[in-house]
N, C-alpha and C positions, 0 to 999 in steps of 0.2 A: 504494500500500500504506500509506504513512504517513498519508494523508488518511483512509482507512477506519479505521485504528487510532485516530486522533485522534477521529473521529466516535464510535467505540465507547467511548472513554474519557469523552467528554462525555455520551453517552447510552447506557449499557450495555444498554438493552433495544431498541436500534435494529437490528431483524432484517435490514433491507435492507443495512446496512453489513456485517454478518457475511456475508451472502450474497455481496456484491461482493468482500469481502476473500478469501473462500473461492475465488472465481473467479481472483482475482489470484494466490493461492497455487498454484492448479492450473497456471497459466501459468509459475510459477517452479519447478515440479516439487516443491513442498512438499506431498506427498500427505497426510501426517498433519495438517498445519496446515489444509489445505483441508477435510478430513473433519470436523475439530473445529468449524471455523467454520460449515460448512453444517449440521451437526447442531444447532448453537446457534441458527442462524436458524430452523430448523424448530421447535425448542422454544419460541422466543420468539413465533413467529407461524405456527401450524400451517396457516393459510390461504394462506401465501406459496408458491404453486405453483412458481415458478421455483427456489426453494430445493430442492424435491424433485427437479426436473429436473436441477439442477446436481449434487446429491448422487448421483443415478443415473449421471450422466455421469462423475463422479469415480471411481465404482466400475468403470465400463467402462474407463477409462484405466488402472486398476491391474491389470487382467487381461491 
């Protein structure tokens, strides 16, 4: 988690770091943080298919 946060601090437009931190937050049961990170990954790089997949997975877990 700390490494992804540091990567984002150094490069705020690093979509893959947001995606990966979102996954880490899902594993930590931080649903809101995961949702925010995954949406940011999609905003930054709309072609990042795994971010869409992970965002859908996070919605599935919330239900």
